[in-house]
C-alpha positions in Angstrom: 77.4 78.8 76.2 77.9 75.8 78.5 75.2 73.4 79.8 74.0 74.7 83.2 74.9 72.3 86.0 71.3 71.7 87.0 70.3 71.0 83.5 73.2 68.5 83.1 72.1 66.7 86.3 68.5 66.5 85.0 69.6 65.2 81.6 71.8 62.5 83.1 69.4 61.1 85.7 67.1 58.3 84.4 63.4 58.9 84.7 61.1 57.1 82.1 57.4 57.6 82.5 56.2 56.1 85.7 59.7 55.8 87.1 60.6 59.5 87.5 61.6 59.4 91.2 65.4 59.9 90.8 65.0 62.8 88.4 62.2 64.3 90.6 64.6 64.2 93.6 67.2 66.2 91.7 64.6 68.8 90.7 63.2 69.1 94.3 66.7 69.5 95.8 67.4 72.4 93.4 64.0 74.0 94.2 64.8 74.0 98.0 67.7 76.4 97.3 65.2 79.2 96.9 61.9 78.2 98.4 60.8 76.0 101.3 57.4 75.3 99.7 58.5 72.1 97.8 56.4 69.0 97.6 56.0 65.7 95.7 53.1 63.4 95.3 52.2 59.7 94.7 52.0 60.3 90.9 55.6 61.3 90.8 55.0 65.0 90.2 56.7 67.9 92.1 55.7 71.5 92.9 57.8 74.4 94.1 56.0 77.6 95.1 57.3 81.1 95.3 55.0 83.3 97.5 53.3 86.2 95.9 53.3 89.7 97.3 49.8 90.7 96.4 46.4 89.3 95.3 47.5 88.2 91.8 46.5 84.8 90.3 48.3 81.6 91.1 50.4 80.8 88.1 51.7 77.3 87.4 54.6 76.9 85.0 54.6 73.2 84.0 57.2 71.0 82.4 57.1 67.2 82.4 60.0 65.4 84.0 59.5 62.0 82.4 61.4 60.7 79.4 60.8 57.9 76.9 62.4 54.6 77.7 62.2 50.8 77.4 60.7 48.2 79.7 61.8 44.5 79.9 59.0 42.1 79.0 60.9 38.8 78.9 64.3 37.3 79.7 65.0 34.2 77.6 67.1 31.2 78.3 70.1 32.5 76.4 70.2 35.6 78.6 68.7 38.1 76.2 66.2 40.8 77.3 63.2 41.4 75.2 61.4 44.8 75.7 58.8 47.2 74.6 58.6 50.9 74.5 57.7 53.4 77.3 56.5 56.4 75.2 57.1 56.8 71.5 60.2 55.4 69.8 61.2 55.0 66.2 62.8 51.5 66.4 65.4 52.3 63.8 67.2 54.8 66.2 67.5 52.1 68.9 69.6 49.8 66.8 73.1 49.5 68.2 72.5 51.9 71.2 74.1 51.4 74.5 71.5 51.4 77.4 71.4 51.4 81.2 68.9 49.0 82.7 67.6 50.3 86.0 67.5 47.3 88.4 66.8 47.1 92.1 70.5 46.8 92.7 71.4 49.8 90.5 72.0 50.4 86.8 73.7 47.8 84.6 75.0 48.4 81.1 73.7 46.7 78.0 73.4 47.1 74.2 70.4 46.9 71.8 71.1 44.2 69.3 69.5 42.8 66.2 70.4 40.3 63.5 73.5 41.6 61.7 73.1 42.9 58.1 75.3 40.1 56.8 72.6 37.5 57.8 69.5 39.4 56.6 67.8 38.1 53.5 67.5 40.6 50.6 63.8 41.4 51.4 64.6 41.9 55.1 67.2 44.5 54.3 64.6 46.7 52.7 62.4 46.8 55.8 62.8 49.0 58.9 63.3 47.0 62.1 60.4 46.6 64.5 60.7 46.7 68.3 60.0 42.9 68.3 63.2 42.5 66.2 65.4 44.0 68.9 66.8 42.7 72.2 69.0 43.9 75.0 72.3 42.1 75.6 73.7 42.6 79.1 76.5 40.1 78.6 74.9 37.3 80.6 76.0 33.8 80.0 72.6 32.3 80.2 69.0 32.9 81.3 69.6 32.1 84.9 72.4 34.7 85.1 70.4 37.3 83.3 67.3 36.7 85.6 69.6 37.2 88.6 70.5 40.6 87.3 67.3 41.9 85.7 63.6 41.4 86.5 60.7 41.6 84.1 59.4 45.2 84.4 62.8 46.8 84.9 63.1 49.9 82.7 66.1 51.1 80.6 67.2 54.4 79.1 69.7 55.1 76.4 73.2 55.8 77.7 73.9 59.1 76.1 75.9 61.8 77.9 75.2 65.4 76.9 77.5 66.9 74.2 78.2 70.6 73.7 78.3 71.7 70.0 79.2 75.0 68.5 76.8 78.0 68.5 75.6 77.2 72.0 73.9 74.0 70.8 73.5 70.8 73.0 72.8 67.2 72.1 71.4 64.8 74.7 68.7 62.3 75.4 65.7 63.5 77.5 65.8 67.1 76.4 62.2 66.3 75.9 61.3 67.4 78.4 63.8 67.9 81.2 64.1 71.3 79.4 60.5 72.1 80.4 60.9 71.3 84.1 64.3 73.1 84.1 62.7 76.2 82.6 59.8 76.1 85.1 62.3 75.9 88.0 64.4 78.8 86.6 61.3 80.9 86.1 60.4 80.5 89.7 64.0 81.2 90.8 64.1 84.4 88.9 60.7 85.5 90.2 62.0 84.8 93.8 65.2 86.8 93.1 63.0 89.7 91.9 61.1 89.7 95.2 58.1 87.8 93.8 55.1 88.5 91.6 51.7 89.7 92.5 50.5 86.1 93.0 52.1 82.8 93.9 54.2 81.3 91.1 54.4 77.5 91.2 57.1 75.6 89.2 55.8 72.2 88.4 57.6 69.0 87.2 54.8 66.6 86.2 55.1 62.8 85.6 53.9 60.6 82.8 53.3 63.1 80.0 54.8 60.6 77.5 52.2 58.0 78.4 49.0 59.3 80.1 49.2 63.0 81.0 48.6 61.6 84.5 50.8 64.0 86.4 49.4 67.1 84.7 45.8 65.8 85.4 46.4 65.1 89.1 48.5 68.2 89.8 46.2 70.6 88.1 43.4 69.2 90.2 45.2 69.5 93.5 47.1 72.7 92.9 44.1 74.6 91.3 46.1 77.2 89.4 44.2 80.2 88.1 46.5 80.3 85.0 49.1 78.0 83.6 51.9 78.0 81.1 53.1 74.6 79.8 56.7 74.4 78.6 57.6 71.7 76.1 59.6 71.2 73.0 58.5 71.6 69.3 60.0 70.5 66.1 62.8 72.8 64.9 61.9 73.4 61.2 65.4 74.0 60.0 66.1 70.2 60.1 65.9 68.4 56.7 62.6 67.1 55.6 60.3 69.2 57.8 57.8 71.4 56.1 57.4 75.0 57.3 54.0 75.1 55.5 52.7 72.4 57.8 54.6 73.3 61.0 55.4 77.0 60.8 58.9 78.3 61.0 60.7 77.7 64.3 64.4 77.5 63.6 67.1 76.9 66.2 68.0 80.4 67.5 64.5 81.8 66.8 63.7 82.0 70.5 60.5 80.8 72.3 57.7 79.4 70.2 54.4 80.7 71.6 51.5 78.3 70.9 48.1 79.3 69.6 45.1 77.0 69.1 41.7 76.0 70.4 43.0 74.4 73.6 45.2 77.4 74.4 43.5 80.4 76.0 43.5 83.5 73.7 44.1 85.9 76.5 47.1 84.0 77.8 48.5 83.9 74.2 48.1 87.7 73.8 49.7 88.4 77.2 52.7 86.1 76.2 52.9 87.8 72.8 52.8 91.3 74.4 55.4 90.4 77.0 57.8 89.0 74.4 57.5 92.2 72.3 57.8 94.5 75.4 60.8 92.6 76.8 62.5 92.2 73.4 62.5 88.4 73.7 63.0 86.5 70.5 59.9 84.4 69.6 57.8 82.8 66.9 54.1 81.9 66.9 53.2 78.2 66.6 49.7 77.5 65.3 49.5 74.1 63.6 47.5 72.6 66.5 43.9 72.6 65.1 42.7 70.2 67.8 44.9 69.2 70.7 48.5 70.3 71.5 49.7 66.8 72.4 51.2 68.3 75.6 50.2 68.6 79.2 48.1 71.6 78.2 45.4 69.2 76.9 44.9 67.9 80.4 45.4 71.1 82.4 42.9 73.2 80.5 40.1 70.7 81.4 40.8 70.6 85.1 37.9 71.4 87.5 36.0 74.3 85.9 38.8 74.9 83.4 42.2 76.6 83.5 43.4 79.3 81.1 46.5 77.8 79.7 49.3 78.9 77.4 52.1 76.9 75.7 55.7 78.0 75.2 58.0 75.6 73.4 61.7 75.2 72.6 62.7 74.4 69.0 64.3 70.9 69.0 65.8 68.7 66.3 65.5 64.9 66.3 62.7 64.5 68.8 62.3 61.2 70.6 65.9 60.1 69.9 69.1 59.8 71.8 70.5 62.9 69.9 67.9 65.5 70.6 69.4 68.9 69.8 68.6 72.4 71.0 70.2 75.9 71.1 70.6 77.1 74.7 69.8 80.7 73.7 66.2 79.5 73.0 66.0 78.0 76.5 67.1 81.4 77.9 64.4 83.1 75.8 61.7 80.9 77.3 62.9 81.6 80.8 63.0 85.3 80.3 59.6 85.4 78.6 57.7 83.4 81.2 59.4 85.2 84.2 58.4 88.5 82.7 54.9 87.2 82.0 54.6 86.1 85.7 55.5 89.6 86.9 52.9 91.2 84.6 49.9 89.3 86.1 47.8 91.2 88.5 44.6 90.7 90.4 42.8 92.6 87.6 44.0 90.3 84.8 40.8 88.9 83.3 40.7 85.5 81.7 37.0 85.4 80.9 36.6 83.7 77.5 
C-alpha cells in the first residue's frame, strides 16, 4: 500500500502551530475537488462542507493540521541560531537532525548541532541534552550573514521525507496530525460520492492543537456542529516499553481506536462502536483518559451549550519525533468507520446525556 498523493503532500508541507497556512492551502485545494463550500479563517483553520440531503445533524469531523516545530529566539555573532520548541519535543531526538528554516524568502537548510561527544566531560555524557544545549547551523560565516538570512521568530521543521516500509507502514514527520485532517477530508469525500448523509458533513482542519487548542475552540464556536468526531493519533502499544495495562492494547494493524472517557459523549461512543461492528471495521476501545483526552475534543465538547463529541485515533509509534510510524490499513479503517457513522445519523438521533 503506497502513501496516497494528498497525504504525501500534507506530510511534506511545513506547518508548525501558528504557521499552518501552507499546509492549510494544500488541504483546501483538495477539498475544492468535491465541494464548493470551502473556507478558512483568521486562526488558520479550514472547513469543507458536504451538503446533507435531509434534516440530520451537522457532523464535524475534526483533525488538526499543525505540527510540532522550532522557533528561532536568537542569532549570535558566530552565525548560530538558538531556538525553543513549538509544541512538545524530546530534545534527544533533535540532535543531529537536518531542518528547514522557514524564512520570508523561502526555506533554507540547516542542521541541529551540539557539543561533540569527544568534548563532553564524563558527567555531561550521562545527561540527556536540553533544548538550551542545541543550536541550528545554517552555514553562515558570521552573525551578520545569518541575520541576513533568518529573523528571530522564524520557524523550522525537521527535514524528513516520508518513507514507505513493508506491511503498508509509513514513516514521516507530522503524521501527528496531518493524518487526522487527511482522514476528515476523505470522510467528507466519500460521503459526497455516496450522495451525502442526512445532515451536512463538515471536514475540519484546525490550527494550533499542539499549543492552545485555539483552532478547535474558535471553529467549534463558529461552525456550531450538533455532533463532532475528533481524529488524532494514539500510542501504538506494540512498541517497546509501552504498558498495555496503562494504555490499553492498540497495535499497528488493529484498526481504529475508539475513545471512551468523561469528555467523550457516551452516545457517540456507542454509535461508533455499533457502526464498527456492523460494517466489519477493525477497531479497539481506548479508555485510559480518566480526565481530558489531550486532543481537540477537550475544547470542542465545551463549545457554546456543549457538543457531543467522539474520538477516533490511529495507532502510531514514536509520537512527536521525525520518525512517526503508522500502518496505512489503520488509516483506512478510520475513514471507513467515520464515513459509515456519518451515514447512520438521522434527525431522530438523540444525544441527550
